C-alpha positions in Angstrom: 0.0 0.0 0.0 1.6 3.3 -1.1 2.3 5.8 1.7 0.5 9.1 1.6 2.7 12.2 1.0 2.6 13.4 4.7 3.2 9.9 6.0 6.2 9.4 3.6 7.7 12.7 4.6 7.3 12.0 8.3 8.9 8.5 7.9 11.9 10.0 6.0 12.4 12.7 8.6 12.3 10.1 11.4 14.8 7.9 9.5 17.2 10.8 8.9 17.0 11.8 12.6 17.7 8.2 13.7 20.6 8.0 11.4 22.0 11.3 12.6 21.6 10.2 16.2 23.4 6.9 15.4 26.3 8.8 13.8 25.5 7.4 10.3 25.1 11.0 8.9 28.0 13.3 9.3 28.0 17.1 9.1 29.0 18.4 5.7 32.7 19.3 5.6 32.2 23.0 4.9 29.8 23.3 7.9 32.1 21.2 10.1 35.0 23.6 9.2 32.9 26.6 10.0 31.9 25.1 13.3 35.6 25.0 14.3 36.3 28.6 13.4 37.1 31.0 16.2 35.5 34.5 16.3 37.8 37.1 14.8 39.1 39.6 17.3 40.1 42.2 14.7 37.8 45.0 14.0 36.8 46.1 10.5 38.6 49.3 9.4 35.8 50.3 6.9 32.2 49.2 6.4 30.5 49.5 3.0 26.8 48.8 2.7 25.7 48.0 -0.8 21.9 48.2 -1.3 20.3 46.8 -4.5 17.0 48.7 -4.3 14.2 46.2 -4.5 16.6 43.3 -4.9 14.9 40.4 -3.0 15.5 36.6 -3.1 13.6 36.2 -6.3 15.6 38.9 -8.1 18.9 37.3 -6.9 17.7 33.9 -8.1 16.8 35.2 -11.5 20.1 37.1 -11.8 22.1 34.0 -10.7 20.4 31.8 -13.4 20.7 34.4 -16.1 24.3 35.0 -15.3 25.0 31.2 -15.3 23.2 30.6 -18.5 25.1 33.4 -20.2 28.2 31.4 -19.3 26.9 28.2 -20.8 25.7 26.6 -17.5 22.2 25.5 -16.7 22.1 28.5 -14.3 21.1 27.2 -10.9 24.6 26.0 -10.0 26.1 29.4 -10.6 27.1 31.8 -7.9 27.1 35.5 -8.0 30.1 37.4 -6.7 28.7 38.3 -3.3 27.4 34.7 -2.8 31.1 33.7 -2.6 31.8 35.9 0.5 33.1 34.0 3.5 30.0 35.0 5.4 26.5 35.5 3.9 23.3 36.2 5.7 19.7 37.2 5.1 18.1 40.3 6.6 14.4 41.0 6.6 12.8 44.4 7.1 9.4 45.8 6.4 7.1 48.8 6.9 5.0 49.1 10.0 1.8 50.1 8.2 1.5 48.1 4.9 2.3 44.6 3.6 4.2 45.6 0.5 7.1 47.9 1.6 8.6 50.9 -0.1 12.3 51.8 -0.2 12.0 54.9 2.1 10.7 53.0 5.2 12.9 50.0 4.6 16.1 51.9 3.9 15.3 54.0 7.0 15.2 50.7 9.0 18.7 49.9 7.6 20.0 53.4 8.5 18.4 53.8 11.9 17.6 50.4 13.2 13.9 51.5 13.6 11.1 50.2 11.4 8.7 52.9 10.3 5.8 53.7 8.0 6.1 53.7 4.2 7.2 56.9 2.6 9.2 58.3 5.5 12.9 58.5 6.5 14.6 59.0 9.8 11.3 59.4 11.8 9.6 56.9 14.0 6.3 55.0 13.2 4.3 57.4 15.4 4.6 59.9 12.5 2.0 59.9 9.8 3.0 60.5 6.1 3.3 64.1 5.3 2.8 65.4 8.8 5.7 67.8 9.5 4.9 68.4 13.2 4.8 64.7 13.9 8.0 64.2 12.0 9.8 66.8 14.1 8.5 65.2 17.2 9.7 61.7 16.4 13.2 61.8 14.9 15.4 58.7 15.2 19.3 58.9 14.9 20.6 57.8 11.5 23.9 56.1 10.6 25.5 59.4 9.5 24.9 61.0 12.8 26.0 58.0 14.9 29.1 57.5 12.8 30.1 61.2 12.8 29.6 61.4 16.6 32.2 58.6 16.9 34.7 60.4 14.7 34.1 58.3 11.6 33.9 59.5 8.0 30.7 58.9 6.0 30.0 58.9 2.3 26.8 58.1 0.4 26.9 57.2 -3.3 23.9 56.5 -5.5 23.2 55.6 -9.1 19.8 57.4 -8.5 19.1 60.8 -7.2 21.2 61.5 -4.1 17.9 62.8 -2.5 16.0 59.6 -3.4 14.6 57.4 -0.7 17.4 54.9 -0.2 20.4 57.2 -0.2 18.4 59.9 1.6 17.8 57.6 4.5 21.5 57.8 5.4 21.2 61.5 6.4 17.7 62.8 6.2 14.7 63.1 8.6 11.5 63.6 6.8 7.8 62.6 7.0 7.6 62.4 3.2 10.1 60.9 0.7 8.9 63.3 -2.0 10.1 66.5 -0.1 13.3 66.5 -2.1 13.3 70.3 -2.5 11.5 73.1 -0.7 9.1 73.6 -3.6 7.9 70.0 -3.1 6.7 70.6 0.5 3.0 71.4 0.5 2.1 75.0 1.4 0.1 73.8 4.4 3.3 72.1 5.8 5.8 74.9 5.0 6.8 77.1 7.9 6.4 74.4 10.5 10.1 73.7 10.7 10.6 70.8 8.2 13.6 71.0 5.9 13.7 69.5 2.5 15.9 66.5 1.8 18.4 68.3 -0.5 19.1 71.0 2.1 19.4 68.4 4.8 22.2 66.8 2.8 24.1 70.1 2.4 23.4 71.0 6.1 24.8 67.6 7.2 28.4 66.7 8.0 29.0 64.1 5.3 32.4 63.6 3.8 31.4 62.4 0.3 28.2 62.5 -1.6 27.8 61.3 -5.2 24.6 60.9 -7.2 22.1 62.6 -9.5 19.2 64.9 -8.8 21.0 68.3 -9.2 17.7 70.0 -10.0 16.7 69.8 -6.3 19.8 71.8 -5.3 19.3 74.8 -7.6 16.8 77.5 -8.5 15.8 78.0 -12.1 18.2 80.9 -12.5 21.2 78.9 -11.5 20.5 75.7 -13.4 18.3 74.5 -16.1 15.4 72.6 -14.6 16.2 74.0 -11.1 13.2 73.3 -8.8 14.0 75.3 -5.6 11.6 78.1 -4.7 14.3 80.7 -4.8 15.3 81.3 -8.4 19.0 82.0 -7.5 19.3 79.2 -5.0 22.6 77.2 -5.1 22.9 74.7 -2.3 26.3 73.3 -3.5 27.8 76.8 -3.4 26.4 77.4 0.1 27.8 74.1 1.2 31.3 74.7 -0.3 31.4 78.1 1.3 30.6 76.7 4.7 32.8 73.6 4.6 35.6 74.4 2.1 34.6 71.3 0.2 34.5 70.9 -3.6 31.4 70.5 -5.8 32.3 68.7 -9.0 30.3 67.5 -12.1 33.0 65.8 -14.1 35.9 63.4 -13.7 38.4 66.1 -14.5 36.9 68.3 -11.7 37.0 65.4 -9.3 40.7 64.7 -10.1 41.5 68.3 -9.5 39.4 68.6 -6.3 41.1 69.2 -3.0 41.9 65.9 -1.1 41.4 63.7 -4.2 44.9 62.5 -4.3 
């Protein structure tokens, strides 16, 4: 009489457990080697956090298979570069108010250690989306502030706008991810003390920032497409005057910038 699926599975599990207890099944060599490893006492000199925005398990699986097949393999046996690291782990995060998360609330969790609502950065979940007063009342320290307080240098680099949700979470506190420039803050919320994301970046104590989104840092008279309320606004110039730093838009300018050598 054939066993039903559940009965067969339970029997297999019991047999495997019995074999393991009897010593018939040994721990795989890689796992056995890892079990003997001693914790490292050295501290990391630098920490780099790479975030593939929206890159979950299914995306990684698809990339692994595609990359493998492009190399003539079946795909599943392939390994992506970061899957070959000595230590690999999974991290789960989510928004506090909706099932499908957005990159503002989730990136904020990475940068602050506090889960929050979708669409917000650097403010706790007691804040409601777009409420300036609540955002000001519920700030949470971000990774830039914590690191700088400990004398570390901090940089943020993005292939998207530097004021976008994921890179913005490193330095900004805002109840709305779309408040990338002062003109994007609704009139009803202006004057309550909230600062737009672009100005928060130039007001912060970062050491390096690279990315797109220059329109959010200029007025229309200073740059084509400038979106700031003041036509002659130039946040990079204000930042450079305050810090002595360099604002560059090309490789040549970067090579010539102070401290680039």
